[in-house]
C-alpha positions as a Markdown table, in Angstrom:
| # | Residue | x | y | z |
|---|---|---|---|---|
| 1 | Met | 41.9 | -9.2 | 32.0 |
| 2 | Arg | 38.5 | -10.8 | 31.6 |
| 3 | Val | 36.7 | -7.7 | 32.8 |
| 4 | Ala | 38.5 | -5.6 | 30.2 |
| 5 | Phe | 37.6 | -8.0 | 27.5 |
| 6 | Ile | 33.9 | -7.8 | 28.4 |
| 7 | Ile | 34.0 | -4.0 | 28.5 |
| 8 | Val | 35.6 | -3.8 | 25.1 |
| 9 | Leu | 33.2 | -6.4 | 23.7 |
| 10 | Ser | 30.2 | -4.5 | 25.1 |
| 11 | Phe | 31.5 | -1.2 | 23.6 |
| 12 | Phe | 31.8 | -2.7 | 20.1 |
| 13 | Thr | 28.4 | -4.3 | 20.4 |
| 14 | Leu | 26.9 | -0.9 | 21.4 |
| 15 | Val | 28.7 | 0.9 | 18.5 |
| 16 | Arg | 27.6 | -1.8 | 16.0 |
| 17 | Ser | 24.0 | -1.5 | 17.2 |
| 18 | Glu | 24.0 | 2.3 | 16.8 |
| 19 | Ile | 25.4 | 1.9 | 13.2 |
| 20 | Phe | 22.8 | -0.7 | 12.4 |
| 21 | Leu | 19.9 | 1.3 | 13.8 |
| 22 | Gly | 21.1 | 4.4 | 12.0 |
| 23 | Gln | 20.9 | 2.6 | 8.7 |
| 24 | Gln | 17.2 | 1.8 | 9.3 |
| 25 | Asp | 16.3 | 5.5 | 9.2 |
| 26 | Ser | 14.5 | 5.8 | 5.8 |
| 27 | Ser | 14.6 | 9.6 | 5.8 |
| 28 | Ala | 18.5 | 9.6 | 5.4 |
| 29 | Arg | 19.4 | 8.1 | 2.0 |
| 30 | Asn | 23.0 | 7.1 | 1.3 |
| 31 | Glu | 23.9 | 8.7 | -2.1 |
| 32 | Asn | 26.4 | 5.9 | -2.7 |
| 33 | Leu | 23.7 | 3.3 | -3.0 |
| 34 | Pro | 21.1 | 3.0 | -5.7 |
| 35 | Pro | 17.6 | 4.3 | -5.0 |
| 36 | Gly | 15.0 | 2.1 | -3.4 |
| 37 | Glu | 11.7 | 1.0 | -4.9 |
| 38 | Lys | 9.9 | 4.2 | -3.9 |
| 39 | Glu | 12.5 | 6.6 | -5.4 |
| 40 | Ala | 13.6 | 4.7 | -8.5 |
| 41 | Arg | 11.0 | 6.0 | -10.9 |
| 42 | Gly | 11.8 | 9.7 | -10.0 |
| 43 | Val | 15.5 | 9.1 | -10.3 |
| 44 | Leu | 15.1 | 7.5 | -13.8 |
| 45 | Asp | 12.8 | 10.2 | -15.0 |
| 46 | Lys | 15.4 | 12.9 | -14.1 |
| 47 | Ser | 18.3 | 10.9 | -15.6 |
| 48 | Pro | 20.1 | 12.6 | -18.6 |
| 49 | Arg | 20.4 | 9.2 | -20.3 |
| 50 | His | 18.1 | 7.3 | -22.6 |
| 51 | Gly | 18.0 | 3.7 | -23.8 |
| 52 | Glu | 16.8 | 1.8 | -26.8 |
| 53 | Trp | 16.6 | -1.8 | -28.0 |
| 54 | Val | 19.2 | -2.8 | -30.6 |
| 55 | Asp | 19.7 | -6.1 | -32.5 |
| 56 | Val | 23.3 | -7.3 | -32.4 |
| 57 | Ser | 24.0 | -9.7 | -35.1 |
| 58 | Tyr | 26.9 | -12.1 | -34.9 |
| 59 | Glu | 28.6 | -14.5 | -37.3 |
| 60 | Gly | 27.2 | -18.0 | -37.3 |
| 61 | Ser | 23.7 | -17.2 | -36.4 |
| 62 | Lys | 20.6 | -15.9 | -38.2 |
| 63 | Val | 19.0 | -14.7 | -35.0 |
| 64 | Pro | 20.4 | -11.5 | -33.5 |
| 65 | Ile | 20.9 | -10.8 | -29.8 |
| 66 | Arg | 18.3 | -8.3 | -28.6 |
| 67 | Ser | 20.1 | -5.9 | -26.3 |
| 68 | Trp | 19.1 | -2.8 | -24.3 |
| 69 | Ile | 21.7 | -0.1 | -24.4 |
| 70 | Val | 21.7 | 3.1 | -22.4 |
| 71 | Tyr | 23.9 | 6.1 | -23.1 |
| 72 | Pro | 24.0 | 9.8 | -22.1 |
| 73 | Glu | 21.9 | 12.4 | -23.8 |
| 74 | Arg | 24.0 | 14.6 | -26.1 |
| 75 | Lys | 23.0 | 17.7 | -28.2 |
| 76 | Asp | 25.9 | 17.2 | -30.6 |
| 77 | Met | 27.1 | 14.2 | -32.5 |
| 78 | Pro | 29.9 | 12.2 | -30.9 |
| 79 | Gln | 33.2 | 12.1 | -32.7 |
| 80 | Ser | 34.3 | 8.6 | -33.8 |
């Protein structure tokens, strides 16, 4: 029983190591994760979105909240 446990534990350790080492490969990028520092600028430049600063005023304050909003680029006006 103990031998079987050691074999199973060794197998899972090996599989886990291969998964961990596979994630260290910088040439294969997981598309489900955000880009890293090196790729971020290129991804942002290709993005079909744009952003701008807006002042959001709220009741009870003379100072608006400065907010950065990002929305998709559109050729036509959105319907409200």
